[in-house]
ROBAVEX-944944 format. One line per field, with one value per residue: x, z, y of N, C-alpha, C, O in turn; residue number from 1. Coordinates in steps of 0.02 Angstrom, whole numbers. Atoms other than C-alpha are relative to their C-alpha. Layout:
// ROBAVEX-944944
n.xx = (X | ...) $
n.zz = (Z | ...) $
n.yy = (Y | ...) $
ca.xx = (X | ...) $
ca.zz = (Z | ...) $
ca.yy = (Y | ...) $
c.xx = (X | ...) $
c.zz = (Z | ...) $
c.yy = (Y | ...) $
o.xx = (X | ...) $
o.zz = (Z | ...) $
o.yy = (Y | ...) $
num = (NUM | ...) $
***
This chain:
// ROBAVEX-944944
n.xx = (-14 | -57 | -61 | -39 | -53 | -67 | -36 | -71 | -39 | -53 | 19 | 44 | -16 | 62 | 21 | 29 | 67 | 46 | 32 | 11 | 70 | 32 | 16 | 44 | 66 | -4 | -11 | 64 | 46 | -21 | 19 | 73 | 17 | -19 | 49 | 62 | -11 | 2 | 70 | 35 | -28 | 28 | 73 | 17 | 2 | 58 | 61 | 0 | 14 | 70 | 39 | 32 | -35 | 20 | -36 | -71 | -14 | 1 | -48 | -69 | -25 | 23 | 50 | -35 | -55 | -20 | -9 | -20 | -18 | -31 | -6 | 42 | -19 | 29 | -27 | 7 | 65 | -11 | 61 | -7 | 42 | 25 | 67 | -10 | -26 | 55 | 49 | -30 | 1 | 70 | 24 | -26 | 19 | 53 | 64 | 21 | -31 | -63 | -3 | -19 | -70 | -41 | 0 | -48 | -73 | -25 | -72 | -27 | -65 | -48 | -50 | -61 | -5 | -14 | -46 | 25 | -56 | 21 | -55 | 23 | 44 | 66 | -10 | 5 | -2 | -17 | 10 | 19 | 64 | 17 | 73 | 27 | 62 | 43 | 59 | 49 | -38 | 21 | 20 | 73 | 17 | -6 | -67 | -45 | -45 | -58 | 5 | -12 | -65 | -28 | -48 | -35 | -5 | -37 | 46 | -33 | 52 | -15 | 55 | 12 | 47 | 62 | 51 | -24 | -19 | -52 | 31 | -42 | 10 | -25 | -18 | -24 | -13 | -33 | -21 | -66 | -39 | 48 | 70 | 33 | -48 | 18 | 68 | 14 | 8 | 70 | 46 | -12 | 33 | -35 | 48 | 14 | 41 | 70) $
n.zz = (71 | 8 | 25 | 44 | -35 | 18 | 45 | -9 | 54 | 26 | 16 | -49 | -17 | -18 | -68 | -2 | 27 | -51 | -38 | -71 | -15 | -25 | 57 | 46 | 7 | 38 | 70 | 25 | 7 | 60 | 58 | 4 | 22 | 70 | 39 | 0 | 40 | 71 | 17 | 10 | 61 | 58 | -4 | 32 | 72 | 19 | -11 | 49 | 66 | 2 | -15 | -66 | -32 | -71 | -37 | 5 | -51 | -67 | -9 | 20 | -24 | -63 | 12 | 10 | 48 | 49 | 63 | 54 | 64 | 47 | 63 | 53 | 20 | -43 | -69 | -39 | -30 | -72 | -36 | -73 | -30 | 46 | 25 | 58 | 54 | 23 | 36 | 66 | 39 | 15 | 52 | 65 | 15 | 50 | -29 | 14 | -35 | 23 | 73 | 20 | -18 | 49 | 62 | -9 | -6 | -45 | -13 | -27 | -33 | -15 | -45 | -17 | -73 | -34 | -57 | -60 | -40 | -68 | -32 | -30 | -56 | 27 | 63 | 62 | 57 | 65 | 53 | 67 | 25 | 69 | 4 | 68 | 0 | 58 | 3 | 8 | 5 | 59 | 60 | 10 | 19 | -59 | -7 | -47 | 32 | -42 | -46 | 31 | -24 | -56 | -38 | -53 | -57 | -61 | -56 | -64 | -51 | -71 | -29 | -71 | -26 | -15 | -19 | 13 | 70 | 26 | 53 | 29 | -32 | 47 | 65 | 53 | 62 | 49 | 58 | -5 | 52 | 49 | -21 | 36 | 24 | 67 | 18 | 7 | -62 | -24 | 37 | 72 | 27 | 49 | 50 | -5 | 52 | -20) $
n.yy = (7 | 45 | -32 | 42 | 34 | -23 | 45 | -8 | -31 | 43 | 69 | 33 | 70 | 34 | -16 | -67 | 1 | 23 | -53 | 19 | 14 | -61 | -44 | 35 | -30 | -62 | 19 | 27 | -57 | -38 | 40 | -3 | -68 | -5 | 38 | -38 | -60 | 21 | 15 | -64 | -29 | 35 | -5 | -63 | 8 | 42 | -38 | -54 | 28 | 21 | -60 | 5 | -55 | -9 | 52 | -19 | -51 | 29 | 55 | -16 | -64 | -28 | -53 | -64 | 11 | -51 | 37 | -45 | 29 | -47 | 36 | -27 | -68 | -51 | -2 | 62 | 14 | 9 | 18 | -3 | 51 | 51 | -17 | -44 | 42 | 44 | -41 | -14 | 62 | 17 | -46 | 21 | 69 | 5 | 20 | 68 | 56 | 29 | -1 | -68 | -9 | 35 | -39 | -55 | 3 | 51 | 2 | 63 | -12 | 53 | -28 | 37 | 8 | -63 | 2 | -32 | -23 | -18 | -36 | -63 | 17 | 15 | 35 | -38 | 45 | -29 | 49 | -24 | 27 | -14 | -6 | -1 | -40 | 4 | -43 | 54 | 62 | 39 | -37 | 2 | 69 | 42 | 29 | -33 | -47 | -13 | -57 | -65 | -24 | 37 | -39 | 36 | -45 | 17 | -6 | -7 | 2 | 9 | 38 | -7 | 49 | -34 | 49 | 67 | 9 | -44 | -40 | -52 | -65 | -50 | 30 | -44 | 36 | -42 | 39 | 33 | -34 | -25 | 9 | 55 | 49 | 19 | -19 | -71 | -37 | 1 | -43 | 2 | 60 | 41 | 25 | 71 | 31 | 11) $
ca.xx = (-5534 | -5418 | -5238 | -5118 | -5000 | -4817 | -4710 | -4525 | -4401 | -4278 | -4275 | -4407 | -4361 | -4491 | -4494 | -4539 | -4698 | -4775 | -4900 | -4896 | -5058 | -5094 | -5096 | -5204 | -5374 | -5319 | -5257 | -5422 | -5522 | -5422 | -5450 | -5636 | -5644 | -5548 | -5670 | -5821 | -5747 | -5719 | -5898 | -5964 | -5850 | -5911 | -6091 | -6093 | -6055 | -6190 | -6324 | -6274 | -6279 | -6454 | -6515 | -6559 | -6506 | -6608 | -6532 | -6360 | -6371 | -6414 | -6296 | -6143 | -6132 | -6138 | -6279 | -6151 | -6040 | -5945 | -5952 | -5862 | -5850 | -5734 | -5765 | -5899 | -5867 | -5901 | -5877 | -5853 | -6011 | -6014 | -6141 | -6160 | -6229 | -6300 | -6477 | -6415 | -6319 | -6468 | -6586 | -6467 | -6455 | -6644 | -6678 | -6572 | -6646 | -6747 | -6933 | -7014 | -6957 | -6813 | -6858 | -6844 | -6677 | -6612 | -6661 | -6555 | -6479 | -6369 | -6197 | -6088 | -5940 | -5787 | -5650 | -5471 | -5427 | -5424 | -5294 | -5342 | -5219 | -5237 | -5081 | -5181 | -5284 | -5438 | -5462 | -5429 | -5469 | -5392 | -5445 | -5479 | -5652 | -5693 | -5869 | -5960 | -6101 | -6247 | -6371 | -6475 | -6422 | -6516 | -6547 | -6725 | -6722 | -6683 | -6499 | -6370 | -6260 | -6087 | -6064 | -6066 | -5916 | -5804 | -5705 | -5577 | -5588 | -5473 | -5583 | -5521 | -5634 | -5623 | -5728 | -5807 | -5895 | -6077 | -6204 | -6096 | -6063 | -5911 | -5981 | -5904 | -5883 | -5790 | -5772 | -5671 | -5674 | -5554 | -5503 | -5361 | -5301 | -5415 | -5603 | -5653 | -5555 | -5650 | -5809 | -5892 | -5891 | -6047 | -6193 | -6115 | -6191 | -6139 | -6223 | -6306 | -6380 | -6568) $
ca.zz = (7255 | 7196 | 7169 | 7040 | 7104 | 7108 | 6967 | 6985 | 6885 | 6772 | 6729 | 6816 | 6903 | 6938 | 7124 | 7086 | 6996 | 7152 | 7238 | 7428 | 7500 | 7584 | 7414 | 7327 | 7372 | 7300 | 7140 | 7121 | 7153 | 7017 | 6893 | 6932 | 6909 | 6744 | 6680 | 6731 | 6650 | 6485 | 6490 | 6510 | 6369 | 6246 | 6309 | 6254 | 6075 | 6070 | 6144 | 6029 | 5875 | 5920 | 5962 | 6142 | 6204 | 6365 | 6421 | 6362 | 6476 | 6632 | 6601 | 6538 | 6613 | 6784 | 6803 | 6806 | 6665 | 6559 | 6377 | 6231 | 6049 | 5928 | 5776 | 5679 | 5575 | 5673 | 5857 | 5983 | 6047 | 6238 | 6355 | 6541 | 6612 | 6538 | 6522 | 6403 | 6300 | 6293 | 6240 | 6096 | 6041 | 6053 | 5947 | 5807 | 5817 | 5666 | 5702 | 5708 | 5765 | 5721 | 5535 | 5521 | 5613 | 5488 | 5344 | 5416 | 5475 | 5566 | 5643 | 5685 | 5806 | 5811 | 5938 | 5966 | 6140 | 6260 | 6394 | 6573 | 6676 | 6865 | 6896 | 6937 | 7068 | 6957 | 6806 | 6640 | 6484 | 6315 | 6156 | 5971 | 5896 | 5712 | 5674 | 5511 | 5468 | 5349 | 5297 | 5236 | 5243 | 5089 | 4911 | 4850 | 4780 | 4955 | 4928 | 5062 | 5023 | 5085 | 5229 | 5183 | 5292 | 5421 | 5559 | 5685 | 5855 | 6005 | 6158 | 6326 | 6472 | 6660 | 6760 | 6931 | 7036 | 7051 | 7144 | 7121 | 6934 | 6846 | 6740 | 6627 | 6724 | 6585 | 6399 | 6265 | 6086 | 5961 | 5785 | 5781 | 5620 | 5516 | 5530 | 5399 | 5367 | 5210 | 5116 | 5095 | 5229 | 5339 | 5242 | 5070 | 5050 | 4925 | 4759 | 4759 | 4633 | 4634) $
ca.yy = (8107 | 7967 | 8018 | 7952 | 7817 | 7866 | 7794 | 7762 | 7866 | 7777 | 7591 | 7486 | 7325 | 7190 | 7232 | 7413 | 7363 | 7290 | 7404 | 7402 | 7334 | 7501 | 7589 | 7460 | 7537 | 7706 | 7622 | 7527 | 7687 | 7775 | 7633 | 7634 | 7824 | 7814 | 7683 | 7788 | 7944 | 7851 | 7787 | 7964 | 8025 | 7892 | 7901 | 8084 | 8033 | 7898 | 8010 | 8153 | 8042 | 7981 | 8158 | 8111 | 8282 | 8291 | 8126 | 8183 | 8335 | 8236 | 8090 | 8183 | 8359 | 8439 | 8566 | 8710 | 8644 | 8769 | 8709 | 8791 | 8740 | 8829 | 8719 | 8810 | 8966 | 9125 | 9160 | 9020 | 8938 | 8953 | 8877 | 8916 | 8755 | 8597 | 8669 | 8805 | 8676 | 8556 | 8697 | 8740 | 8558 | 8528 | 8683 | 8608 | 8433 | 8379 | 8362 | 8191 | 8021 | 7907 | 7902 | 8091 | 8088 | 7960 | 8074 | 8215 | 8319 | 8195 | 8173 | 8023 | 8033 | 7922 | 7941 | 7889 | 7824 | 7971 | 8010 | 8050 | 8152 | 8171 | 8275 | 8433 | 8339 | 8328 | 8215 | 8301 | 8202 | 8243 | 8156 | 8175 | 8155 | 8143 | 8202 | 8166 | 8288 | 8263 | 8396 | 8248 | 8066 | 8003 | 8060 | 8092 | 7914 | 7848 | 7802 | 7839 | 7988 | 8038 | 8158 | 8342 | 8382 | 8305 | 8387 | 8326 | 8407 | 8408 | 8377 | 8440 | 8393 | 8414 | 8292 | 8304 | 8174 | 8226 | 8119 | 7965 | 7993 | 8063 | 8204 | 8336 | 8499 | 8590 | 8553 | 8642 | 8578 | 8656 | 8606 | 8480 | 8563 | 8672 | 8683 | 8553 | 8394 | 8348 | 8397 | 8566 | 8699 | 8702 | 8772 | 8744 | 8570 | 8439 | 8398 | 8228 | 8107 | 8086) $
c.xx = (62 | 60 | 39 | 55 | 68 | 32 | 74 | 33 | 54 | -25 | -40 | 22 | -65 | -25 | -33 | -72 | -52 | -27 | -9 | -75 | -37 | -22 | -51 | -71 | 0 | 9 | -65 | -52 | 15 | -20 | -76 | -22 | 18 | -51 | -66 | 5 | -2 | -71 | -40 | 21 | -31 | -77 | -23 | -7 | -62 | -65 | -6 | -20 | -73 | -48 | -40 | 30 | -19 | 37 | 75 | 17 | 6 | 55 | 72 | 28 | -24 | -49 | 35 | 56 | 12 | 18 | 16 | 22 | 28 | 8 | -38 | 27 | -35 | 29 | -8 | -71 | 13 | -67 | 15 | -49 | -30 | -68 | 6 | 24 | -56 | -51 | 25 | -5 | -72 | -28 | 23 | -20 | -55 | -65 | -15 | 40 | 65 | 7 | 22 | 73 | 46 | 4 | 48 | -34 | 22 | 75 | 19 | 71 | 41 | 55 | 60 | 1 | 22 | 48 | -32 | 60 | -27 | 51 | -22 | -46 | -71 | 10 | -13 | 9 | 16 | -7 | -19 | -65 | -7 | -76 | -20 | -67 | -37 | -55 | -61 | 40 | -17 | -18 | -77 | -23 | 9 | 68 | 40 | 46 | 59 | -12 | 17 | 68 | 20 | 50 | 33 | 12 | 44 | -47 | 41 | -54 | 31 | -61 | -5 | -51 | -61 | -53 | 19 | 21 | 56 | -28 | 48 | -18 | 22 | 20 | 21 | 15 | 27 | 19 | 69 | 47 | -49 | -70 | -32 | 54 | -14 | -72 | -7 | -6 | -73 | -42 | 8 | -34 | 43 | -50 | -9 | -39 | -71 | -10) $
c.zz = (-7 | -26 | -41 | 40 | -24 | -47 | 9 | -60 | -23 | -16 | 57 | 9 | 22 | 70 | 5 | -26 | 50 | 39 | 71 | 14 | 24 | -57 | -47 | -4 | -41 | -75 | -30 | -8 | -64 | -63 | -11 | -26 | -74 | -45 | -5 | -43 | -75 | -22 | -13 | -66 | -62 | -1 | -32 | -75 | -21 | 8 | -48 | -69 | -8 | 20 | 65 | 47 | 73 | 43 | 1 | 54 | 69 | 11 | -13 | 32 | 70 | -16 | -17 | -51 | -44 | -64 | -55 | -61 | -45 | -69 | -58 | -21 | 45 | 70 | 35 | 28 | 73 | 34 | 75 | 30 | -52 | -29 | -62 | -60 | -28 | -39 | -71 | -44 | -19 | -55 | -70 | -20 | -53 | 33 | -17 | 38 | -32 | -76 | -24 | 16 | -49 | -66 | 4 | 31 | 51 | 9 | 24 | 26 | 1 | 41 | 7 | 76 | 32 | 58 | 59 | 44 | 67 | 34 | 33 | 60 | -22 | -68 | -60 | -58 | -63 | -52 | -65 | -20 | -73 | -5 | -74 | 3 | -66 | 5 | -9 | -13 | -62 | -57 | -4 | -18 | 59 | 9 | 51 | -38 | 47 | 46 | -36 | 22 | 62 | 35 | 53 | 56 | 55 | 58 | 64 | 54 | 69 | 30 | 75 | 21 | 25 | 13 | -21 | -72 | -17 | -61 | -24 | 33 | -46 | -64 | -47 | -60 | -51 | -60 | 12 | -51 | -54 | 22 | -32 | -27 | -72 | -13 | -6 | 68 | 22 | -38 | -75 | -32 | -49 | -51 | 6 | -61 | 27 | 3) $
c.yy = (-45 | 39 | -50 | -35 | 25 | -51 | 13 | 34 | -49 | -70 | -31 | -72 | -34 | 17 | 68 | 1 | -22 | 60 | -23 | -7 | 62 | 47 | -30 | 30 | 65 | -15 | -26 | 55 | 40 | -37 | 2 | 69 | 8 | -35 | 38 | 63 | -18 | -17 | 64 | 32 | -32 | 2 | 66 | -8 | -39 | 39 | 59 | -26 | -22 | 56 | -6 | 53 | 11 | -51 | 14 | 51 | -29 | -52 | 18 | 63 | 16 | 56 | 66 | -5 | 60 | -39 | 50 | -39 | 54 | -31 | 32 | 69 | 51 | -3 | -67 | -7 | -17 | -11 | 0 | -50 | -47 | 18 | 44 | -40 | -45 | 39 | 15 | -63 | -19 | 45 | -20 | -71 | -2 | -22 | -73 | -52 | -22 | 3 | 69 | 13 | -35 | 38 | 59 | 60 | -52 | 9 | -70 | 15 | -64 | 31 | -46 | -9 | 66 | -12 | 35 | 15 | 25 | 46 | 66 | -13 | -14 | -33 | 45 | -48 | 40 | -54 | 34 | -33 | 21 | 0 | 8 | 34 | -9 | 52 | -45 | -64 | -41 | 47 | -3 | -70 | -48 | -33 | 39 | 47 | 13 | 60 | 64 | 28 | -40 | 46 | -44 | 50 | -28 | 15 | 3 | 7 | -1 | -33 | 13 | -53 | 37 | -53 | -71 | -13 | 47 | 35 | 54 | 67 | 57 | -36 | 56 | -44 | 50 | -42 | -31 | 31 | 22 | -15 | -61 | -47 | -20 | 22 | 75 | 32 | -1 | 51 | -3 | -61 | -36 | -24 | -75 | -24 | -7 | -75) $
o.xx = (112 | 54 | 32 | 87 | 77 | 22 | 95 | 11 | 79 | -85 | -27 | 32 | -111 | -85 | -74 | -109 | -112 | 10 | -36 | -116 | -96 | -70 | -79 | -96 | -46 | -20 | -82 | -90 | -30 | -45 | -99 | -68 | -22 | -69 | -96 | -42 | -33 | -90 | -78 | -21 | -53 | -107 | -76 | -55 | -96 | -108 | -62 | -60 | -99 | -107 | -95 | 63 | 24 | 61 | 107 | 69 | 54 | 82 | 118 | 89 | -79 | -47 | 8 | 101 | -35 | 63 | -19 | 64 | -3 | 57 | -16 | 58 | -90 | 78 | -49 | -104 | 46 | -117 | 63 | -107 | -38 | -83 | -32 | 2 | -63 | -75 | -14 | -23 | -84 | -65 | -11 | -3 | -102 | -64 | 15 | 81 | 99 | 62 | 63 | 108 | 101 | 54 | 75 | -95 | -16 | 109 | -23 | 112 | 14 | 69 | 53 | -33 | 68 | 53 | -64 | 99 | -73 | 44 | 12 | -69 | -111 | 58 | -65 | 61 | -10 | 19 | -37 | -75 | 2 | -109 | 4 | -109 | -7 | -87 | -113 | 93 | 20 | -38 | -109 | -80 | -6 | 77 | 32 | 65 | 53 | -56 | 56 | 103 | -22 | 87 | 4 | 46 | 47 | -68 | 83 | -87 | 85 | -117 | 44 | -98 | -56 | -72 | -21 | 44 | 60 | -39 | 95 | -76 | -1 | 52 | -13 | 53 | -6 | 24 | 113 | 107 | -71 | -81 | -71 | 98 | 33 | -110 | 43 | -24 | -117 | -23 | -38 | -52 | 99 | -103 | 39 | -72 | -82 | -65) $
o.zz = (27 | -65 | -33 | 82 | -82 | -39 | 16 | -117 | 17 | -18 | 116 | -39 | 43 | 80 | 50 | -12 | 39 | 59 | 83 | -14 | 9 | -49 | -90 | -60 | -81 | -117 | -87 | -57 | -100 | -110 | -68 | -67 | -112 | -98 | -58 | -78 | -114 | -78 | -61 | -104 | -108 | -54 | -64 | -105 | -69 | -37 | -70 | -104 | -63 | 30 | 71 | 96 | 114 | 97 | 52 | 86 | 105 | 66 | 4 | 39 | 89 | -71 | -57 | -51 | -65 | -63 | -64 | -56 | -53 | -104 | -115 | 19 | 69 | 82 | 15 | 43 | 88 | 19 | 98 | 43 | -110 | -86 | -110 | -117 | -89 | -91 | -118 | -102 | -76 | -98 | -119 | -74 | -51 | 81 | -63 | 80 | -66 | -102 | -70 | -23 | -64 | -102 | -47 | 33 | 95 | -31 | 49 | -10 | 13 | 34 | 9 | 111 | 8 | 85 | 51 | 62 | 70 | 94 | 79 | 92 | 16 | -103 | -67 | -64 | -74 | -45 | -67 | -10 | -90 | 17 | -109 | 45 | -120 | 57 | 23 | -44 | -80 | -47 | 34 | -3 | 52 | 56 | 58 | -95 | 108 | 34 | -83 | -17 | 98 | 2 | 75 | 47 | 66 | 68 | 77 | 58 | 80 | 17 | 108 | -16 | 66 | -33 | -46 | -88 | 10 | -113 | 11 | 29 | -40 | -62 | -53 | -55 | -68 | -54 | 39 | -37 | -94 | 66 | 1 | -64 | -111 | 34 | -4 | 117 | -21 | -47 | -111 | -91 | -64 | -32 | 21 | -95 | 87 | 19) $
o.yy = (-34 | 86 | -110 | -3 | 43 | -111 | 70 | 26 | -88 | -82 | -19 | -108 | 0 | 21 | 78 | 48 | -13 | 104 | -77 | 29 | 69 | 84 | 5 | 38 | 76 | 18 | -9 | 54 | 60 | -6 | 7 | 73 | 36 | -8 | 41 | 80 | 18 | -2 | 68 | 56 | 4 | 2 | 67 | 16 | -20 | 37 | 76 | 4 | -23 | 43 | 21 | 37 | 28 | -35 | 3 | 45 | -15 | -57 | -20 | 68 | -3 | 84 | 105 | 38 | 94 | -81 | 100 | -85 | 107 | -15 | 26 | 103 | 38 | -37 | -107 | 43 | -67 | 21 | -32 | -33 | -29 | 0 | 36 | -28 | -51 | 15 | 14 | -58 | -40 | 21 | -5 | -93 | 37 | -60 | -102 | -36 | 16 | 13 | 74 | 45 | -11 | 34 | 80 | 63 | -71 | 41 | -107 | 43 | -119 | 91 | -107 | 27 | 99 | -68 | 87 | -30 | 66 | 60 | 89 | 34 | -41 | -17 | 76 | -80 | 94 | -109 | 92 | -92 | 79 | -47 | 52 | 18 | -5 | 58 | -34 | -62 | -87 | 104 | -38 | -89 | -108 | -72 | 100 | 32 | 3 | 101 | 65 | 60 | -68 | 83 | -94 | 101 | -88 | 72 | -40 | 59 | -30 | -12 | 30 | -69 | 83 | -90 | -109 | -68 | 103 | 4 | 73 | 89 | 113 | -89 | 107 | -91 | 99 | -104 | 0 | 39 | -19 | -57 | -96 | -26 | -29 | 32 | 112 | 0 | -7 | 108 | 14 | -59 | -16 | -49 | -112 | 15 | -10 | -97) $
num = (1 | 2 | 3 | 4 | 5 | 6 | 7 | 8 | 9 | 10 | 11 | 12 | 13 | 14 | 15 | 16 | 17 | 18 | 19 | 20 | 21 | 22 | 23 | 24 | 25 | 26 | 27 | 28 | 29 | 30 | 31 | 32 | 33 | 34 | 35 | 36 | 37 | 38 | 39 | 40 | 41 | 42 | 43 | 44 | 45 | 46 | 47 | 48 | 49 | 50 | 51 | 52 | 53 | 54 | 55 | 56 | 57 | 58 | 59 | 60 | 61 | 62 | 63 | 64 | 65 | 66 | 67 | 68 | 69 | 70 | 71 | 72 | 73 | 74 | 75 | 76 | 77 | 78 | 79 | 80 | 81 | 82 | 83 | 84 | 85 | 86 | 87 | 88 | 89 | 90 | 91 | 92 | 93 | 94 | 95 | 96 | 97 | 98 | 99 | 100 | 101 | 102 | 103 | 104 | 105 | 106 | 107 | 108 | 109 | 110 | 111 | 112 | 113 | 114 | 115 | 116 | 117 | 118 | 119 | 120 | 121 | 122 | 123 | 124 | 125 | 126 | 127 | 128 | 129 | 130 | 131 | 132 | 133 | 134 | 135 | 136 | 137 | 138 | 139 | 140 | 141 | 142 | 143 | 144 | 145 | 146 | 147 | 148 | 149 | 150 | 151 | 152 | 153 | 154 | 155 | 156 | 157 | 158 | 159 | 160 | 161 | 162 | 163 | 164 | 165 | 166 | 167 | 168 | 169 | 170 | 171 | 172 | 173 | 174 | 175 | 176 | 177 | 178 | 179 | 180 | 181 | 182 | 183 | 184 | 185 | 186 | 187 | 188 | 189 | 190 | 191 | 192 | 193 | 194) $
***
């Protein structure tokens, strides 16, 4: 597993920024791992937004991943392994093809740049994700409508290399501040024009 390169304490002089040739392979491995971890992190959002949950499970989580969401009203949602998480997501997917998914329900994720910390010996990613939720995306007349509610979550992931890929082994998502950033609480809906 790549380890974090040592950084000098205090003011840095130009000579201190040079990496000895012997350490260069470890630094390059770490940069490559960081890049792969960020790809997995953002790939989760894209696959989730397009309701490709089976693919999301295989490409983003280890088989034994522990996944916990504390964003929805009620008790935390906990999943023991990616199969359990995928089954939950598939059960909530709207029936039909892409047209039905566009009609709703739907979600869209946006994310601020995430931080990856290796100080514990394993990569731990921390980032914020804003998620827009629609019960339906269009009015009866076919016009786009605003999201019903938006939440901002703090995502805390631990990654593990699995069959050559950096996958999420543990995920905890908690509210950054309050459950709903804007809109109506889940289930309350929002009145729309026809």
